[in-house]
N, C-alpha and C positions, 0 to 999 in steps of 0.2 A: 631201503637199506635195512637189512636184518642180519642176524647171525644165526646160523643153523649148524647142528651137529647130530650125527647118528653113530651108534656103536653096536657091534656084535662081538660078544665075548663069551668066555666060559665061566664068568664070575659076575656077581651083581654089578650093574652099571650105573646105578642112581647117583653115586658120589662122583663117578667119572664124568657123567654128563653135566652135573652141577659145576664141577671144576672147569670144564670146557666152556660153559656158558659165561662163567666169570671172566675168562680170557677173551670172550667175544662181547663183553658188556658194552664196549664202545660203539658197537654196531646197532644198538637199540636199547632204550631205557624206558620204554612205555609199558611193556609187559613181558612176562617170561612164562615158559611152560615146558614141562617134561612129561613124556609118556614112556612107560616100560612095558615089556611083555613077559608074562609068566604063564606057562601052560596054556597058550593060545588066548589068554585073557589080557586085555590092555588095562593098565593102571595109569591114570592121568591126574596131574595137578597143574593148573595154570591160573594166573591172575595178573592184574595190572601192577606195575612196580618193578623195582630192580630185583636182580636175582637173589641177593641176600635178604630182601624183605619178603619175597614171594614164598621162599622155601624155608620152613622151620623143621626142626627135628621130626615132629609128628608127620609132616608131609613127606619127608624123605623115607621114613619107615614104611609108608604106604605105597612105595614105588619099587616093588620087587621085580626080579627078572634079570636075565643076562643079555638082553638086547633092548634098545630103545633109541629115542631121539629127543631133541629139545630145540628151543628157539628163544632168542631175545628179539622183541618186536619194536620196530620203528614204523609207524603207520604212514603209508603214502596213498592208499586207496581205501575207501570205506570210512568208518567212523572211529576217530582216534579215542573217543570217550567210551566206546563200547567194550566191556569186558568179554562179551561173547566173541569178539573178533580176535582175542588172544589165541595164539596157536600153541599146540597142534590142533588140527581139525580131524574129525573122525566120521567115517561112514561104515555101516555094518555089512554092506554087500558091494561087490563080491568078497568073500573071505573075511572081511574086516580090514580096513585100511586107516592108518593115521598118517598125516602129512604135515611137513613144515616147508615153507617157501620163502626164498629171498628174491625179490624182484618185483615186477609189476606187469600184469597182462594189459596190453593195449586194446584187445578186442574182447574183454571180459563181458561187456554188455551184450554183444552178439552171441557169445557162447552161453550166457545165462539163458537167453531166449531159446536157443537151440536145445539146451538141456531140458527145459520145461516142455517145449512143444514137440520135440522129436524123440529125445531120449527118455522122457517121462521121469526126470530126476528133479528133486526139489532142493533149492538152496535157501538157507534161513537167515543169512546175513548179507551185507553189501560187500563183503571181502572177496577180492579176486582170487585169493588163495582157496576159498571154499569152491569157487568155480573150477579151478584147476584140479582140485581133489576129485570132484565129480566127473570131470572129463576123463581123468585117469581111471577112475572106477568103471566108467562105461566102456572104455577101451579094453580094460582087463577082462570085463565080462564078455565082450565080443571075442577076444582072443582065446579065452579058455572054455567057450561054450562046448560042452560035450567032451572035454579033455581035462587032464590034470595040469596043474600049474607047473611050468618049468621055466628056466631062464629064457628059452626061445619065445614062449608066450609073453613073458614080461617085456622083452625087447620089441615084440610086435605091437604091444600096447603103447609103449613109449613112442614108437614111430607114428602111431595114430595121434598121440598127443601133439607131437611136433607138427603134424599136418593141420591140426585144428587151431591151436592157440598161437598168438603172436605176442611179442614183447620180450621181457627179460625174465628168466626163471632158473634159479638153482634150487633143486628140490631134493629132499630126502623123505622117503615114505617107508613105513613098516607094513608088511602084508602078514596078517596074523597066521602063525604057524608055518611060515615059509621063509621069510628073510627080509633084508633091508634093501631098498631100491634107491639109487641116487641118479639124477640126470641133470643135464645142463642145456640151456637153450642153444640153438645152432650157431649163435654168434658168440657165445661165451661171455655175455655182457657182465654177469655177476660171477664171482669166483667160487670155486669148489675144488677141494683137494682131498687126497686119501693118504692114510698112513697106517702103520702097524706097530704093535709093541712086541717085546720079546716073548710074551706068553701067547701070541697069536691073535690078540684082540685087534679088530679092524675098526678104524675110525674114519669118518668123512666129516669135513667141516669147512666153513667158509674161508678160514685163513689158516695158514701153516702154524701160526703161533698157538692155536688151540691144540694141535697135535704135539708139538714140541713141549709145550707147557704141561702136558699130561703124560709124558714119558713115551710118546709114540714117535717113530721115525718116519719122516715125510717120504712117501714113495713117488707120487706124481700128482699132477692136476688132472681132474676129470676134463676130457677134451670137449670142445663145443659139439653139441648134438649127440654126445656119447651117453650111454646108460651103464651103470655098474650095479650088479645084483650080488649081494652077499648073503649066501645061505646061512642058516642058523648054526651050521658047523664051521663057519668061517671061510668056506670055499668062495672065491671071488670069480664072477663071470662079468665080462665087459664086451660091449659091442657098440659101434656107431649106428645110430638109429635115425639119422637125418639124411635126406636126399642131397642136401647141400649144406655145408658148414664152413665157417671161416672164423678165425679167432680175432674178435674185435672187442676186447675188454673195455670196460668203462674207465676212462683215464682219471676220473675224479676219485677212484679208489686210491690211486697213487698220490694224488694231490692232498687228500684229506681223510678219506673214509677209513682206510686200513691202518692197522698198527704199523709203526716203522720197522718192527722186528719181524714182520711177515714177509714171505716171498710169494708173490702171486704171478702165475703164468710165467715162471722163470725169471721174474724181475724182483730184485730186492727193493722193497718200498723205501727203505732208508737211502739206498744209493740213488734211486729215482729223485728223491727230494734234494739230495746233494747236487745232482745234475741240474735241477731246476734253479737252484741258487746260483750256480755258475752262469747259466744263460741269462738269468735275471740281472746279474752284475753288469752285463753289456748294456741292457736297457737303462739301468740306473745312470751309468756314465754318460749316456746320450742325453739325459734330461737334467741331471743335477751334477755339477762339478764336484768331484770327490773331496776337494779341499774345503767344501762347504758342509761336509758331513763330519761330525765329531765322533759319533758312536753308532753302532748297529745293535738294535734291540729286537728280539723276537717277541711276537705275541703268542704266549704258550697255548698248546704245546706242539701242534703239528708242524709249525713253521720253523722249529729250531734247526733241523738239518739244513734247510735252505738258507736260513740266516747266517749260520756259521760259515757256509761255503761262500756266500755273498760277501761277508766281512773279509774273508781271506783274500778274495780276488780284488776287493777294493783297497786292501791294505789298511783297514780300519779296525779299531778295537771292537770286540764282541762282548756285550754285557747283558746280564739278566736284569732287566729293569722292572719286571712284574713278578710278583709272587702269587702263585695260584692256590686257591683253596680247592683241594682235590675232592671235596665232598659236595661240590655243586656240579651238576651234569653239564654236558657239552651244549653250549648255547645254540649251536646250529640246529640241533634236533629237538629244541624245545618249542612247543606250539605257542603262537601268539607273540606279536612284536613287543608288547609291554613286558611280558615275562622275560624275553631275551634281554631287554634293556636293563631291567632290574638285576638280572642275574650276572651281568657283566661286572657291576660294582661289588656284588657278593663274591664273585669268582676270582677277581684280580685286584691286587693292591700294588700301587706303584712305589718303588724305592726312590724317594725324592733325590737322593744324592747322585743317582745315575742320570737324572734329567736336568737338574738345575743349571741354568746358564749354557746349555749345550744345544747344538743343532743335531737332532736325533732322527735316524732313519729307522722307522718301525717296519718290520717284515711280518706279513701274514701269509697264510697258505692260500687264501682266496677271500674275495669280498662278494657276498651273496646279496643279502638284504640291505646292508650298510648300517644297520642299527648298532651292531657291535663295534664296527670301525669308528663311527662317530663318537661313541662313548669313550673308546680308548684314546683317541686323539685328544679329546677334552681332558681326560685324566693326565695325559702327558703334559699338557699345557698347565694344568693345575699344579703339577709337580715341579714346575719351573722351567720347562724346556723353552729355549729361545725360538727355535723353529722345529716343526714336526713334519717330516716327510714320511709318506706311507708307500711301501712297495708290496705288490701282490705277486706271489710265486705262480699264480694262475692268471689267465687272461680274464677280461670282463665276462661275467655271467650274464648273458643277454637273452637266453632262450629257456623255455620250460624244459624240465627233464621229465620224461615219461617212463623211464626204466627203473624206477624205484628209489629216487632221491627226492626229498621234499622241496622241489623247486617248480611247482606245477603252473603257477600263474605268472604271466609277464609282469603284472602290476607289483608283485612282491620283489622283483629284482631291481636293485638300485641302478644298474647299468642299462636296463632296457629303456630305449627311447631317449637316453641322455648322452651327451658328449662326455668325454673324459674330464673336461674342464668343469662341466656341471656337476659331475659326481664328486670331483675334488672340492668344489664349493660346499656341497651338501655335507660331506664328511668333515670339512673344516681343516684339511691338511694344507700345508704350504706347497706341497708337490705330491702328485699321485702317479705312481709308475706301475704299469701292468706288464705281465709276461706276454709274449707274442704266442699266438696259437700254434703256428708251425714250429717255433722254437720249443714249445712245450712238448709237442708230439715227438720231435727229434730227440729231446733230452731223455724222455722215458723210453722211446722205441729203440734207441741205440743199445739198450741193455738186453734186447731179445729181437734178433733180426727176423724171427719167424712170424712176428706180428705184422700183418700187412697194414693195418690201420687200427685206430682206437675209436670207440664211441666218445666223441667230444661234443655231443649235441648241445649241451648247455652253454658251450662257448661259441660254436660255429653254426648251430642250427641244422646240422646234417645228421639225420637219424638213420643208424646203420641198418635197421630192418626195412627201410625204404617204403613204409606203408603209413606214415604218420601225416595227417592233414590237420589244418586248423580246427576242423570239426571234431577230430579225435581228441585234440588237446582240450577243447571246450567241454566235451563229454566227460573226460577224466576229471576235470575240475569240478563238474557237477557231482561226481561220485564221491568226491573228497569232502568229508565233514570234519572240520577242526573246531573245537569249542572256542567261542569268542571270549577273550579275556576282558574284564572290566577296564575301560579306559584304553583299550588297545589302539595302537597307532598304526595308521595305514601309510607306509612309506611312499606309495604312489601319489599321495596328496601333498607331500613335502614340497614347498615352493622355493624357487631360486630367484634371486634378483635378476630382472631383465631376461628371464628364461621363459620359453614357451611351455605352457602346461602340458602334461602328458596324461 
């Protein structure tokens, strides 16, 4: 999961890209980068850290030009500690290309070998995004051999990319002296949309909030398998470049990843979360009598819409029981279990008066590793709660995600290989209620009937690309290098009384 943005304008775009990246900061906190183009020359600055820390006044002054792109990075493949893997990536031939990528290639290993042995191209990092850039560069070189570059050749190259690479990819690339290219994988797993401002500026971004927050009017989503080429004069060309495409977006975008004020593939993220709360209420009633619940409290922030709707349907008071320190990052995307555990106490503080002597129903958007949930349940008890029930607006996360979310190993997932009762004991709640997979799909899918299905692979183990094996997952895990934290805890080794070790 990363956030990407690209802009073609008739005025300097450095500040505009910076502002858009701030609006996409929730999608990645590991690194940030911007590249602009002025007179066929690229100007780039990228580094590890948050947007506000990576870019200073001197960096912004060194980014001239009326077109460019940027990314906020959240690593899923390669080395999370490597500053070299911060994006954008650059190759000087053909033309000169810079690229940002949101997603994860599942056949990067095979493509890297083909690039070296057949295409005679070199990659210098373990990043699948650099592989994708070189595949695009090779296909552009083939398509333009002996001709000038036009939109037709660009679309031919993208079609070649679709034939070669597998996995999830929303891409924005700048071709020196020609324009901006954006395309989306044939399943539309990762989001990408386009908008325009009153002065003719064209912007493409991961979420609609980046468009609206910078004064652009949302026009449409980039379709699965489609490529959009924006010439430097602002002329937009678009074409489907895939032999077969179907819209199967990642449902975890609606559960957690995207901002609630975004609209992805015609679905309001906020309304999707309200719907999840309504369906979750039915599950709660089937497991915990409503008269045993005194209050409903969300675990900030993604779960708030679901919690408010859940409280409404249960007829119970909704209360804010936790105060969030907004200067601590999202714990889900922090590397290392011990870092997550420590950051929970730094990020949240309980309001004791909302817990003392009450039976509390906590609502979270999802439960992935279980570290955060266990800490929060304990905080509720320390604040005086008589009983602590925990409801998840998403089903149990039991399977690795290979499409760009940091859930790659089964051993990291608290629900993998455990019964619901075992997870409840591990977390320490008096009751644990999960959303149902089919109910989740219906709740979100009801908002756009054109979506045939979602990628819900982390919940149901069904990978929409249809080409994922256990060997592929093992290889992706080998490619992933996350720095070990001192004293880091391995959730897979947590023991339960009278439970079979997993």
